[in-house]
PyMOL commands that place a pseudoatom at each C-alpha (Angstrom):
pseudoatom trace, name=CA, resn=MET, resi=1, chain=A, elem=C, hetatm=0, pos=[-25.045, 13.278, -21.859]
pseudoatom trace, name=CA, resn=PRO, resi=2, chain=A, elem=C, hetatm=0, pos=[-21.876, 14.762, -20.287]
pseudoatom trace, name=CA, resn=GLU, resi=3, chain=A, elem=C, hetatm=0, pos=[-21.460, 14.350, -16.562]
pseudoatom trace, name=CA, resn=ILE, resi=4, chain=A, elem=C, hetatm=0, pos=[-21.623, 17.585, -14.594]
pseudoatom trace, name=CA, resn=ALA, resi=5, chain=A, elem=C, hetatm=0, pos=[-18.860, 18.033, -12.055]
pseudoatom trace, name=CA, resn=PRO, resi=6, chain=A, elem=C, hetatm=0, pos=[-20.058, 18.871, -8.554]
pseudoatom trace, name=CA, resn=ARG, resi=7, chain=A, elem=C, hetatm=0, pos=[-19.524, 22.438, -7.411]
pseudoatom trace, name=CA, resn=PRO, resi=8, chain=A, elem=C, hetatm=0, pos=[-16.613, 22.884, -5.042]
pseudoatom trace, name=CA, resn=LEU, resi=9, chain=A, elem=C, hetatm=0, pos=[-17.609, 23.206, -1.406]
pseudoatom trace, name=CA, resn=ARG, resi=10, chain=A, elem=C, hetatm=0, pos=[-17.561, 26.570, 0.304]
pseudoatom trace, name=CA, resn=ALA, resi=11, chain=A, elem=C, hetatm=0, pos=[-14.838, 26.934, 2.937]
pseudoatom trace, name=CA, resn=ASP, resi=12, chain=A, elem=C, hetatm=0, pos=[-17.281, 26.514, 5.842]
pseudoatom trace, name=CA, resn=ALA, resi=13, chain=A, elem=C, hetatm=0, pos=[-18.889, 23.456, 4.239]
pseudoatom trace, name=CA, resn=ARG, resi=14, chain=A, elem=C, hetatm=0, pos=[-15.428, 21.966, 3.600]
pseudoatom trace, name=CA, resn=ARG, resi=15, chain=A, elem=C, hetatm=0, pos=[-14.506, 22.516, 7.276]
pseudoatom trace, name=CA, resn=ASN, resi=16, chain=A, elem=C, hetatm=0, pos=[-17.783, 20.911, 8.409]
pseudoatom trace, name=CA, resn=ARG, resi=17, chain=A, elem=C, hetatm=0, pos=[-17.147, 17.925, 6.157]
pseudoatom trace, name=CA, resn=GLU, resi=18, chain=A, elem=C, hetatm=0, pos=[-13.612, 17.475, 7.545]
pseudoatom trace, name=CA, resn=ARG, resi=19, chain=A, elem=C, hetatm=0, pos=[-14.867, 17.737, 11.131]
pseudoatom trace, name=CA, resn=LEU, resi=20, chain=A, elem=C, hetatm=0, pos=[-17.542, 15.140, 10.395]
pseudoatom trace, name=CA, resn=LEU, resi=21, chain=A, elem=C, hetatm=0, pos=[-14.978, 12.761, 8.874]
pseudoatom trace, name=CA, resn=ASP, resi=22, chain=A, elem=C, hetatm=0, pos=[-12.632, 13.153, 11.847]
pseudoatom trace, name=CA, resn=ALA, resi=23, chain=A, elem=C, hetatm=0, pos=[-15.495, 12.617, 14.299]
pseudoatom trace, name=CA, resn=ALA, resi=24, chain=A, elem=C, hetatm=0, pos=[-16.638, 9.547, 12.354]
pseudoatom trace, name=CA, resn=VAL, resi=25, chain=A, elem=C, hetatm=0, pos=[-13.169, 7.980, 12.508]
pseudoatom trace, name=CA, resn=ARG, resi=26, chain=A, elem=C, hetatm=0, pos=[-13.048, 8.544, 16.261]
pseudoatom trace, name=CA, resn=ALA, resi=27, chain=A, elem=C, hetatm=0, pos=[-16.552, 7.173, 16.777]
pseudoatom trace, name=CA, resn=PHE, resi=28, chain=A, elem=C, hetatm=0, pos=[-16.343, 4.140, 14.505]
pseudoatom trace, name=CA, resn=SER, resi=29, chain=A, elem=C, hetatm=0, pos=[-12.864, 3.207, 15.790]
pseudoatom trace, name=CA, resn=ARG, resi=30, chain=A, elem=C, hetatm=0, pos=[-14.092, 2.772, 19.367]
pseudoatom trace, name=CA, resn=PRO, resi=31, chain=A, elem=C, hetatm=0, pos=[-14.872, -0.817, 20.234]
pseudoatom trace, name=CA, resn=GLY, resi=32, chain=A, elem=C, hetatm=0, pos=[-18.226, -1.844, 21.496]
pseudoatom trace, name=CA, resn=ALA, resi=33, chain=A, elem=C, hetatm=0, pos=[-21.012, 0.685, 21.677]
pseudoatom trace, name=CA, resn=GLU, resi=34, chain=A, elem=C, hetatm=0, pos=[-23.320, 1.362, 18.754]
pseudoatom trace, name=CA, resn=VAL, resi=35, chain=A, elem=C, hetatm=0, pos=[-22.488, 4.739, 17.230]
pseudoatom trace, name=CA, resn=THR, resi=36, chain=A, elem=C, hetatm=0, pos=[-25.369, 7.053, 16.420]
pseudoatom trace, name=CA, resn=LEU, resi=37, chain=A, elem=C, hetatm=0, pos=[-25.129, 9.614, 13.661]
pseudoatom trace, name=CA, resn=ASP, resi=38, chain=A, elem=C, hetatm=0, pos=[-26.420, 12.195, 16.134]
pseudoatom trace, name=CA, resn=ALA, resi=39, chain=A, elem=C, hetatm=0, pos=[-23.372, 11.511, 18.313]
pseudoatom trace, name=CA, resn=VAL, resi=40, chain=A, elem=C, hetatm=0, pos=[-21.047, 11.934, 15.322]
pseudoatom trace, name=CA, resn=ALA, resi=41, chain=A, elem=C, hetatm=0, pos=[-22.685, 15.236, 14.392]
pseudoatom trace, name=CA, resn=LYS, resi=42, chain=A, elem=C, hetatm=0, pos=[-22.515, 16.462, 17.987]
pseudoatom trace, name=CA, resn=ASP, resi=43, chain=A, elem=C, hetatm=0, pos=[-18.819, 15.521, 18.270]
pseudoatom trace, name=CA, resn=ALA, resi=44, chain=A, elem=C, hetatm=0, pos=[-18.154, 17.409, 15.023]
pseudoatom trace, name=CA, resn=GLY, resi=45, chain=A, elem=C, hetatm=0, pos=[-19.998, 20.444, 16.347]
pseudoatom trace, name=CA, resn=VAL, resi=46, chain=A, elem=C, hetatm=0, pos=[-22.633, 20.434, 13.595]
pseudoatom trace, name=CA, resn=GLY, resi=47, chain=A, elem=C, hetatm=0, pos=[-26.307, 19.599, 13.330]
pseudoatom trace, name=CA, resn=ILE, resi=48, chain=A, elem=C, hetatm=0, pos=[-27.644, 16.300, 12.057]
pseudoatom trace, name=CA, resn=GLY, resi=49, chain=A, elem=C, hetatm=0, pos=[-28.952, 18.057, 8.928]
pseudoatom trace, name=CA, resn=THR, resi=50, chain=A, elem=C, hetatm=0, pos=[-25.407, 19.091, 8.054]
pseudoatom trace, name=CA, resn=LEU, resi=51, chain=A, elem=C, hetatm=0, pos=[-24.265, 15.492, 8.435]
pseudoatom trace, name=CA, resn=TYR, resi=52, chain=A, elem=C, hetatm=0, pos=[-27.017, 14.259, 6.109]
pseudoatom trace, name=CA, resn=ARG, resi=53, chain=A, elem=C, hetatm=0, pos=[-26.279, 16.975, 3.526]
pseudoatom trace, name=CA, resn=HIS, resi=54, chain=A, elem=C, hetatm=0, pos=[-22.748, 15.632, 3.228]
pseudoatom trace, name=CA, resn=PHE, resi=55, chain=A, elem=C, hetatm=0, pos=[-23.444, 11.933, 3.841]
pseudoatom trace, name=CA, resn=PRO, resi=56, chain=A, elem=C, hetatm=0, pos=[-26.968, 10.725, 3.055]
pseudoatom trace, name=CA, resn=THR, resi=57, chain=A, elem=C, hetatm=0, pos=[-26.424, 7.341, 4.745]
pseudoatom trace, name=CA, resn=ARG, resi=58, chain=A, elem=C, hetatm=0, pos=[-24.404, 5.845, 7.572]
pseudoatom trace, name=CA, resn=GLU, resi=59, chain=A, elem=C, hetatm=0, pos=[-22.533, 3.726, 5.021]
pseudoatom trace, name=CA, resn=ALA, resi=60, chain=A, elem=C, hetatm=0, pos=[-21.627, 6.806, 2.967]
pseudoatom trace, name=CA, resn=LEU, resi=61, chain=A, elem=C, hetatm=0, pos=[-20.154, 8.425, 6.084]
pseudoatom trace, name=CA, resn=VAL, resi=62, chain=A, elem=C, hetatm=0, pos=[-18.131, 5.343, 7.047]
pseudoatom trace, name=CA, resn=GLU, resi=63, chain=A, elem=C, hetatm=0, pos=[-16.794, 4.873, 3.524]
pseudoatom trace, name=CA, resn=ALA, resi=64, chain=A, elem=C, hetatm=0, pos=[-15.876, 8.556, 3.191]
pseudoatom trace, name=CA, resn=ALA, resi=65, chain=A, elem=C, hetatm=0, pos=[-14.139, 8.486, 6.587]
pseudoatom trace, name=CA, resn=TYR, resi=66, chain=A, elem=C, hetatm=0, pos=[-12.085, 5.449, 5.575]
pseudoatom trace, name=CA, resn=ARG, resi=67, chain=A, elem=C, hetatm=0, pos=[-11.160, 6.923, 2.190]
pseudoatom trace, name=CA, resn=ASN, resi=68, chain=A, elem=C, hetatm=0, pos=[-10.232, 10.204, 3.862]
pseudoatom trace, name=CA, resn=GLU, resi=69, chain=A, elem=C, hetatm=0, pos=[-7.830, 8.385, 6.200]
pseudoatom trace, name=CA, resn=LEU, resi=70, chain=A, elem=C, hetatm=0, pos=[-6.276, 6.620, 3.202]
pseudoatom trace, name=CA, resn=ALA, resi=71, chain=A, elem=C, hetatm=0, pos=[-5.908, 9.930, 1.343]
pseudoatom trace, name=CA, resn=LYS, resi=72, chain=A, elem=C, hetatm=0, pos=[-4.266, 11.574, 4.371]
pseudoatom trace, name=CA, resn=LEU, resi=73, chain=A, elem=C, hetatm=0, pos=[-1.798, 8.709, 4.609]
pseudoatom trace, name=CA, resn=CYS, resi=74, chain=A, elem=C, hetatm=0, pos=[-0.919, 8.714, 0.924]
pseudoatom trace, name=CA, resn=ASP, resi=75, chain=A, elem=C, hetatm=0, pos=[-0.781, 12.508, 0.633]
pseudoatom trace, name=CA, resn=SER, resi=76, chain=A, elem=C, hetatm=0, pos=[1.555, 12.718, 3.626]
pseudoatom trace, name=CA, resn=ALA, resi=77, chain=A, elem=C, hetatm=0, pos=[4.381, 11.130, 1.589]
pseudoatom trace, name=CA, resn=GLU, resi=78, chain=A, elem=C, hetatm=0, pos=[5.008, 14.321, -0.387]
pseudoatom trace, name=CA, resn=ASP, resi=79, chain=A, elem=C, hetatm=0, pos=[5.097, 16.412, 2.786]
pseudoatom trace, name=CA, resn=LEU, resi=80, chain=A, elem=C, hetatm=0, pos=[7.548, 13.979, 4.362]
pseudoatom trace, name=CA, resn=LEU, resi=81, chain=A, elem=C, hetatm=0, pos=[9.756, 13.997, 1.250]
pseudoatom trace, name=CA, resn=GLY, resi=82, chain=A, elem=C, hetatm=0, pos=[9.770, 17.797, 1.384]
pseudoatom trace, name=CA, resn=GLN, resi=83, chain=A, elem=C, hetatm=0, pos=[10.913, 17.808, 5.026]
pseudoatom trace, name=CA, resn=LEU, resi=84, chain=A, elem=C, hetatm=0, pos=[13.225, 14.786, 5.389]
pseudoatom trace, name=CA, resn=PRO, resi=85, chain=A, elem=C, hetatm=0, pos=[15.835, 12.838, 3.440]
pseudoatom trace, name=CA, resn=PRO, resi=86, chain=A, elem=C, hetatm=0, pos=[14.053, 10.170, 1.346]
pseudoatom trace, name=CA, resn=ASP, resi=87, chain=A, elem=C, hetatm=0, pos=[15.002, 7.221, 3.567]
pseudoatom trace, name=CA, resn=ALA, resi=88, chain=A, elem=C, hetatm=0, pos=[13.887, 9.066, 6.714]
pseudoatom trace, name=CA, resn=ALA, resi=89, chain=A, elem=C, hetatm=0, pos=[10.677, 10.098, 4.920]
pseudoatom trace, name=CA, resn=THR, resi=90, chain=A, elem=C, hetatm=0, pos=[10.044, 6.458, 4.019]
pseudoatom trace, name=CA, resn=ARG, resi=91, chain=A, elem=C, hetatm=0, pos=[10.593, 5.341, 7.618]
pseudoatom trace, name=CA, resn=ALA, resi=92, chain=A, elem=C, hetatm=0, pos=[8.342, 8.117, 8.979]
pseudoatom trace, name=CA, resn=TRP, resi=93, chain=A, elem=C, hetatm=0, pos=[5.659, 7.120, 6.478]
pseudoatom trace, name=CA, resn=MET, resi=94, chain=A, elem=C, hetatm=0, pos=[5.890, 3.528, 7.748]
pseudoatom trace, name=CA, resn=ASP, resi=95, chain=A, elem=C, hetatm=0, pos=[4.891, 4.757, 11.217]
pseudoatom trace, name=CA, resn=ARG, resi=96, chain=A, elem=C, hetatm=0, pos=[1.898, 6.514, 9.701]
pseudoatom trace, name=CA, resn=PHE, resi=97, chain=A, elem=C, hetatm=0, pos=[0.959, 3.335, 7.844]
pseudoatom trace, name=CA, resn=VAL, resi=98, chain=A, elem=C, hetatm=0, pos=[0.877, 1.347, 11.102]
pseudoatom trace, name=CA, resn=ASP, resi=99, chain=A, elem=C, hetatm=0, pos=[-1.360, 4.032, 12.638]
pseudoatom trace, name=CA, resn=TYR, resi=100, chain=A, elem=C, hetatm=0, pos=[-3.613, 3.951, 9.556]
pseudoatom trace, name=CA, resn=LEU, resi=101, chain=A, elem=C, hetatm=0, pos=[-4.018, 0.175, 9.803]
pseudoatom trace, name=CA, resn=ALA, resi=102, chain=A, elem=C, hetatm=0, pos=[-4.836, 0.462, 13.500]
pseudoatom trace, name=CA, resn=THR, resi=103, chain=A, elem=C, hetatm=0, pos=[-7.604, 2.926, 12.599]
pseudoatom trace, name=CA, resn=LYS, resi=104, chain=A, elem=C, hetatm=0, pos=[-8.820, 0.646, 9.813]
pseudoatom trace, name=CA, resn=ARG, resi=105, chain=A, elem=C, hetatm=0, pos=[-8.856, -2.288, 12.240]
pseudoatom trace, name=CA, resn=GLY, resi=106, chain=A, elem=C, hetatm=0, pos=[-10.878, -0.195, 14.686]
pseudoatom trace, name=CA, resn=MET, resi=107, chain=A, elem=C, hetatm=0, pos=[-13.367, 0.615, 11.938]
pseudoatom trace, name=CA, resn=ALA, resi=108, chain=A, elem=C, hetatm=0, pos=[-13.647, -3.023, 10.779]
pseudoatom trace, name=CA, resn=ASP, resi=109, chain=A, elem=C, hetatm=0, pos=[-17.238, -3.581, 11.946]
pseudoatom trace, name=CA, resn=ALA, resi=110, chain=A, elem=C, hetatm=0, pos=[-18.440, -0.342, 10.382]
pseudoatom trace, name=CA, resn=LEU, resi=111, chain=A, elem=C, hetatm=0, pos=[-16.580, -1.111, 7.130]
pseudoatom trace, name=CA, resn=ARG, resi=112, chain=A, elem=C, hetatm=0, pos=[-18.149, -4.587, 6.989]
pseudoatom trace, name=CA, resn=MET, resi=113, chain=A, elem=C, hetatm=0, pos=[-21.568, -2.918, 7.042]
pseudoatom trace, name=CA, resn=VAL, resi=114, chain=A, elem=C, hetatm=0, pos=[-20.521, -0.774, 4.060]
pseudoatom trace, name=CA, resn=ILE, resi=115, chain=A, elem=C, hetatm=0, pos=[-19.566, -3.929, 2.159]
pseudoatom trace, name=CA, resn=VAL, resi=116, chain=A, elem=C, hetatm=0, pos=[-22.856, -5.625, 3.093]
pseudoatom trace, name=CA, resn=ALA, resi=117, chain=A, elem=C, hetatm=0, pos=[-24.651, -2.549, 1.707]
pseudoatom trace, name=CA, resn=GLY, resi=118, chain=A, elem=C, hetatm=0, pos=[-22.975, -3.186, -1.673]
pseudoatom trace, name=CA, resn=SER, resi=119, chain=A, elem=C, hetatm=0, pos=[-20.001, -0.833, -1.739]
pseudoatom trace, name=CA, resn=ASN, resi=120, chain=A, elem=C, hetatm=0, pos=[-16.287, -1.612, -1.709]
pseudoatom trace, name=CA, resn=PRO, resi=121, chain=A, elem=C, hetatm=0, pos=[-14.363, 0.950, 0.341]
pseudoatom trace, name=CA, resn=TYR, resi=122, chain=A, elem=C, hetatm=0, pos=[-11.096, -0.854, -0.450]
pseudoatom trace, name=CA, resn=ALA, resi=123, chain=A, elem=C, hetatm=0, pos=[-11.457, -0.690, -4.247]
pseudoatom trace, name=CA, resn=GLN, resi=124, chain=A, elem=C, hetatm=0, pos=[-8.499, 1.605, -4.861]
pseudoatom trace, name=CA, resn=SER, resi=125, chain=A, elem=C, hetatm=0, pos=[-6.634, 1.256, -1.564]
pseudoatom trace, name=CA, resn=ARG, resi=126, chain=A, elem=C, hetatm=0, pos=[-3.916, -1.118, -2.757]
pseudoatom trace, name=CA, resn=ASP, resi=127, chain=A, elem=C, hetatm=0, pos=[-3.227, 0.880, -5.909]
pseudoatom trace, name=CA, resn=ARG, resi=128, chain=A, elem=C, hetatm=0, pos=[-2.901, 4.126, -3.946]
pseudoatom trace, name=CA, resn=LEU, resi=129, chain=A, elem=C, hetatm=0, pos=[-0.642, 2.525, -1.349]
pseudoatom trace, name=CA, resn=ILE, resi=130, chain=A, elem=C, hetatm=0, pos=[1.586, 0.949, -4.013]
pseudoatom trace, name=CA, resn=ALA, resi=131, chain=A, elem=C, hetatm=0, pos=[1.844, 4.274, -5.876]
pseudoatom trace, name=CA, resn=THR, resi=132, chain=A, elem=C, hetatm=0, pos=[2.812, 6.050, -2.646]
pseudoatom trace, name=CA, resn=LEU, resi=133, chain=A, elem=C, hetatm=0, pos=[5.402, 3.441, -1.713]
pseudoatom trace, name=CA, resn=THR, resi=134, chain=A, elem=C, hetatm=0, pos=[6.787, 3.568, -5.262]
pseudoatom trace, name=CA, resn=ARG, resi=135, chain=A, elem=C, hetatm=0, pos=[7.261, 7.331, -4.930]
pseudoatom trace, name=CA, resn=LEU, resi=136, chain=A, elem=C, hetatm=0, pos=[9.009, 6.993, -1.565]
pseudoatom trace, name=CA, resn=LEU, resi=137, chain=A, elem=C, hetatm=0, pos=[11.224, 4.068, -2.591]
pseudoatom trace, name=CA, resn=ASP, resi=138, chain=A, elem=C, hetatm=0, pos=[12.177, 5.655, -5.924]
pseudoatom trace, name=CA, resn=ALA, resi=139, chain=A, elem=C, hetatm=0, pos=[13.253, 8.828, -4.121]
pseudoatom trace, name=CA, resn=ALA, resi=140, chain=A, elem=C, hetatm=0, pos=[15.253, 6.841, -1.551]
pseudoatom trace, name=CA, resn=ALA, resi=141, chain=A, elem=C, hetatm=0, pos=[16.871, 4.679, -4.255]
pseudoatom trace, name=CA, resn=ALA, resi=142, chain=A, elem=C, hetatm=0, pos=[17.795, 7.786, -6.284]
pseudoatom trace, name=CA, resn=ALA, resi=143, chain=A, elem=C, hetatm=0, pos=[19.510, 9.158, -3.164]
pseudoatom trace, name=CA, resn=GLY, resi=144, chain=A, elem=C, hetatm=0, pos=[21.418, 5.884, -2.780]
pseudoatom trace, name=CA, resn=ALA, resi=145, chain=A, elem=C, hetatm=0, pos=[19.736, 5.187, 0.552]
pseudoatom trace, name=CA, resn=VAL, resi=146, chain=A, elem=C, hetatm=0, pos=[17.794, 2.018, -0.339]
pseudoatom trace, name=CA, resn=ARG, resi=147, chain=A, elem=C, hetatm=0, pos=[18.379, -0.789, -2.772]
pseudoatom trace, name=CA, resn=PRO, resi=148, chain=A, elem=C, hetatm=0, pos=[17.031, -0.087, -6.257]
pseudoatom trace, name=CA, resn=ASP, resi=149, chain=A, elem=C, hetatm=0, pos=[15.549, -3.595, -6.557]
pseudoatom trace, name=CA, resn=VAL, resi=150, chain=A, elem=C, hetatm=0, pos=[13.083, -3.154, -3.671]
pseudoatom trace, name=CA, resn=ARG, resi=151, chain=A, elem=C, hetatm=0, pos=[9.526, -3.853, -4.789]
pseudoatom trace, name=CA, resn=PRO, resi=152, chain=A, elem=C, hetatm=0, pos=[6.771, -1.717, -3.253]
pseudoatom trace, name=CA, resn=GLU, resi=153, chain=A, elem=C, hetatm=0, pos=[4.463, -4.752, -3.109]
pseudoatom trace, name=CA, resn=ASP, resi=154, chain=A, elem=C, hetatm=0, pos=[6.983, -6.529, -0.870]
pseudoatom trace, name=CA, resn=VAL, resi=155, chain=A, elem=C, hetatm=0, pos=[7.317, -3.518, 1.402]
pseudoatom trace, name=CA, resn=LEU, resi=156, chain=A, elem=C, hetatm=0, pos=[3.525, -3.260, 1.661]
pseudoatom trace, name=CA, resn=ALA, resi=157, chain=A, elem=C, hetatm=0, pos=[3.370, -6.943, 2.626]
pseudoatom trace, name=CA, resn=GLY, resi=158, chain=A, elem=C, hetatm=0, pos=[6.069, -6.363, 5.260]
pseudoatom trace, name=CA, resn=LEU, resi=159, chain=A, elem=C, hetatm=0, pos=[4.251, -3.335, 6.661]
pseudoatom trace, name=CA, resn=SER, resi=160, chain=A, elem=C, hetatm=0, pos=[1.022, -5.304, 6.814]
pseudoatom trace, name=CA, resn=GLY, resi=161, chain=A, elem=C, hetatm=0, pos=[2.832, -8.104, 8.648]
pseudoatom trace, name=CA, resn=VAL, resi=162, chain=A, elem=C, hetatm=0, pos=[4.244, -5.665, 11.203]
pseudoatom trace, name=CA, resn=SER, resi=163, chain=A, elem=C, hetatm=0, pos=[0.750, -4.276, 11.732]
pseudoatom trace, name=CA, resn=LEU, resi=164, chain=A, elem=C, hetatm=0, pos=[-0.705, -7.746, 12.221]
pseudoatom trace, name=CA, resn=ALA, resi=165, chain=A, elem=C, hetatm=0, pos=[2.039, -8.787, 14.637]
pseudoatom trace, name=CA, resn=ALA, resi=166, chain=A, elem=C, hetatm=0, pos=[2.267, -5.550, 16.630]
pseudoatom trace, name=CA, resn=GLY, resi=167, chain=A, elem=C, hetatm=0, pos=[-0.640, -3.332, 15.646]
pseudoatom trace, name=CA, resn=GLU, resi=168, chain=A, elem=C, hetatm=0, pos=[-2.218, -2.746, 19.023]
pseudoatom trace, name=CA, resn=PRO, resi=169, chain=A, elem=C, hetatm=0, pos=[-1.503, 0.563, 20.791]
pseudoatom trace, name=CA, resn=ALA, resi=170, chain=A, elem=C, hetatm=0, pos=[0.249, -1.285, 23.636]
pseudoatom trace, name=CA, resn=GLN, resi=171, chain=A, elem=C, hetatm=0, pos=[2.606, -2.825, 21.062]
pseudoatom trace, name=CA, resn=ARG, resi=172, chain=A, elem=C, hetatm=0, pos=[3.645, 0.464, 19.444]
pseudoatom trace, name=CA, resn=GLU, resi=173, chain=A, elem=C, hetatm=0, pos=[7.233, 0.230, 20.736]
pseudoatom trace, name=CA, resn=GLN, resi=174, chain=A, elem=C, hetatm=0, pos=[7.618, -3.263, 19.284]
pseudoatom trace, name=CA, resn=ALA, resi=175, chain=A, elem=C, hetatm=0, pos=[6.085, -2.103, 15.999]
pseudoatom trace, name=CA, resn=SER, resi=176, chain=A, elem=C, hetatm=0, pos=[8.678, 0.671, 15.839]
pseudoatom trace, name=CA, resn=ARG, resi=177, chain=A, elem=C, hetatm=0, pos=[11.519, -1.829, 16.334]
pseudoatom trace, name=CA, resn=LEU, resi=178, chain=A, elem=C, hetatm=0, pos=[10.081, -4.082, 13.625]
pseudoatom trace, name=CA, resn=LEU, resi=179, chain=A, elem=C, hetatm=0, pos=[9.790, -1.131, 11.248]
pseudoatom trace, name=CA, resn=ASP, resi=180, chain=A, elem=C, hetatm=0, pos=[13.436, -0.287, 11.930]
pseudoatom trace, name=CA, resn=LEU, resi=181, chain=A, elem=C, hetatm=0, pos=[14.365, -3.863, 10.997]
pseudoatom trace, name=CA, resn=LEU, resi=182, chain=A, elem=C, hetatm=0, pos=[12.301, -3.655, 7.824]
pseudoatom trace, name=CA, resn=MET, resi=183, chain=A, elem=C, hetatm=0, pos=[13.936, -0.350, 6.911]
pseudoatom trace, name=CA, resn=ASP, resi=184, chain=A, elem=C, hetatm=0, pos=[17.409, -1.785, 7.573]
pseudoatom trace, name=CA, resn=GLY, resi=185, chain=A, elem=C, hetatm=0, pos=[16.606, -4.584, 5.124]
pseudoatom trace, name=CA, resn=LEU, resi=186, chain=A, elem=C, hetatm=0, pos=[15.845, -2.003, 2.427]
pseudoatom trace, name=CA, resn=ARG, resi=187, chain=A, elem=C, hetatm=0, pos=[19.074, -0.036, 2.809]
pseudoatom trace, name=CA, resn=TYR, resi=188, chain=A, elem=C, hetatm=0, pos=[21.625, -0.019, 0.043]
pseudoatom trace, name=CA, resn=ARG, resi=189, chain=A, elem=C, hetatm=0, pos=[24.828, -1.873, 0.832]
pseudoatom trace, name=CA, resn=SER, resi=190, chain=A, elem=C, hetatm=0, pos=[27.756, -1.302, -1.497]
pseudoatom trace, name=CA, resn=PRO, resi=191, chain=A, elem=C, hetatm=0, pos=[29.295, -4.535, -2.772]
pseudoatom trace, name=CA, resn=GLY, resi=192, chain=A, elem=C, hetatm=0, pos=[32.623, -5.503, -1.325]
for i in range(1, 192): cmd.bond("trace and resi %d" % i, "trace and resi %d" % (i + 1))
show_as sticks, trace
zoom trace
């Protein structure tokens, strides 16, 4: 039997869903206190029924919030490439990646509960990140701004290392310096 595609959301329902996802990221990224779904709904400015219409379980909300953050990060590459030279777009995207990992780190406890419940919120994360980095690096290499032999997997590992070493908000200045060093290592140098 063919699968029926879900109907697109009305504009108001789409806005409510986005507000819920943003509120969930804020709530689940805060350390410590147990987050109630009522508090998430209230922060989003909607009723609890609206939350449950979009996300039938706490785990569904957490997973959707994480995936939404990943999508925002990956989708931002095209916007950056439209506004900046490819190497500058790549460097700006690196800053966004560090912010994304800080959010993911903040949501770690909530994401662990999603995994315990039997889902894998990270299933396509690496593939999406590699595809995004490939797009950025290919554009920068075509412009002669980065070396053509740079592998996106290596850049992702470097970005992850920067985030592990300097991923706390108080370390943001150091993270920026480390990202500059990483970017300098990618730049094309003419032989001679």
